C-alpha positions as CSV (number, residue, x, y, z in Angstrom):
1,M,85.1,-155.0,-98.8
2,E,86.1,-157.6,-101.4
3,I,85.9,-157.4,-105.1
4,A,83.6,-160.3,-106.2
5,I,84.4,-160.1,-109.9
6,Y,87.5,-158.7,-111.6
7,R,88.3,-158.5,-115.2
8,D,91.6,-157.4,-116.5
9,E,90.1,-156.2,-119.7
10,F,87.6,-153.5,-120.5
11,I,84.5,-154.7,-122.3
12,K,82.7,-152.0,-124.2
13,P,78.9,-152.1,-124.2
14,D,77.3,-153.0,-127.6
15,S,75.8,-149.5,-127.9
16,I,79.3,-148.1,-128.1
17,D,80.4,-150.6,-130.7
18,N,77.2,-149.9,-132.8
19,F,77.9,-146.2,-132.6
20,L,81.5,-146.7,-133.7
21,D,80.4,-148.8,-136.6
22,F,78.0,-146.2,-137.7
23,Y,80.5,-143.4,-137.3
24,Y,83.2,-145.3,-139.4
25,S,80.6,-146.2,-142.0
26,I,79.6,-142.6,-142.7
27,H,83.2,-141.8,-143.6
28,M,83.4,-144.8,-146.1
29,E,82.5,-143.3,-149.5
30,H,83.3,-146.2,-151.8
31,L,81.8,-149.6,-152.5
32,A,84.0,-152.5,-153.7
33,S,81.4,-153.1,-156.4
34,D,82.4,-149.7,-157.8
35,L,85.3,-151.5,-159.3
36,L,82.9,-153.4,-161.6
37,I,82.8,-150.2,-163.7
38,K,86.6,-150.3,-163.9
39,G,86.5,-153.8,-165.4
40,L,87.1,-156.0,-162.5
41,S,85.0,-159.1,-162.2
42,P,83.0,-160.0,-158.9
43,K,85.6,-162.7,-158.2
44,Q,88.5,-160.4,-158.8
45,I,87.0,-157.8,-156.4
46,S,86.3,-160.5,-153.8
47,D,89.9,-161.8,-153.9
48,A,91.3,-158.2,-153.7
49,V,89.1,-157.4,-150.7
50,V,90.3,-160.5,-148.9
51,K,94.0,-159.6,-149.7
52,A,93.4,-156.0,-148.6
53,I,91.9,-157.0,-145.2
54,K,94.8,-159.4,-144.6
55,I,97.3,-156.7,-145.4
56,G,95.4,-154.3,-143.2
57,K,95.5,-156.8,-140.3
58,S,99.1,-157.5,-140.7
59,S,99.9,-153.7,-140.8
60,G,98.0,-152.9,-137.6
61,V,95.2,-151.1,-139.4
62,E,91.9,-151.0,-137.6
63,I,89.8,-153.1,-140.1
64,R,86.4,-151.9,-139.0
65,E,87.4,-148.3,-139.7
66,H,88.0,-149.2,-143.5
67,F,85.9,-152.3,-144.4
68,L,82.2,-152.8,-143.8
69,P,80.7,-155.9,-145.4
70,L,77.2,-155.5,-146.7
71,L,74.9,-156.8,-149.4
72,T,74.2,-154.6,-152.5
73,E,71.6,-155.1,-155.3
74,I,73.0,-154.8,-158.8
75,N,70.9,-155.6,-161.8
76,H,68.2,-157.3,-159.6
77,E,70.8,-159.6,-158.0
78,I,71.8,-159.5,-154.5
79,M,75.7,-159.8,-154.1
80,N,78.2,-159.6,-151.3
81,D,79.8,-156.2,-151.3
82,C,82.0,-154.0,-149.0
83,K,81.8,-150.3,-148.1
84,L,85.3,-148.9,-148.1
85,S,87.2,-145.9,-146.9
86,H,89.7,-144.2,-149.1
87,L,92.4,-146.4,-147.6
88,G,90.3,-149.4,-148.0
89,Y,89.5,-148.7,-151.6
90,G,93.2,-148.0,-152.4
91,L,94.2,-151.3,-150.7
92,V,91.6,-153.2,-152.7
93,L,92.6,-151.6,-156.0
94,M,96.3,-152.1,-155.3
95,N,95.7,-155.8,-154.6
96,A,93.5,-156.6,-157.6
97,D,94.5,-158.6,-160.6
98,V,97.6,-156.9,-162.1
99,D,96.6,-158.0,-165.5
100,L,94.1,-155.1,-165.6
101,S,95.6,-151.8,-166.8
102,V,93.6,-149.8,-164.2
103,V,95.3,-151.7,-161.5
104,G,98.8,-151.3,-162.9
105,K,98.2,-147.6,-163.6
106,F,97.0,-147.1,-160.0
107,Q,100.1,-148.9,-158.6
108,V,102.5,-146.7,-160.8
109,D,100.6,-143.5,-159.7
110,V,100.9,-144.4,-156.0
111,L,104.5,-145.3,-156.3
112,K,105.3,-142.0,-158.2
113,G,103.5,-140.0,-155.5
114,Y,105.4,-141.8,-152.8
115,L,108.8,-141.4,-154.5
116,D,108.0,-137.7,-155.2
117,T,108.0,-137.1,-151.5
118,Y,111.6,-138.0,-151.2
């Protein structure tokens, strides 16, 4: 008996991908638009999300576990948003405009926490 078709990579059915996306999304407790309350503009948030995703990719982080693009209605306007895990939220905040005090304070707190473990 011969094998008619052989693939050297495993292709998951769409149903598994859909389930995984759903599973990851229920563990994402933040929205990028939550940063509007902290004083970031939509452009600053968007730029920070792009940087955070690039950092995640270059660090080997599974992006779909931490970032889920979606649309949100704020003040009767539809805007691009992103659902975030704790790690995703932290990466976005860490990579936001450093001229904002909330960003600087977050970066210092993270660094202090990191240094306290050594």
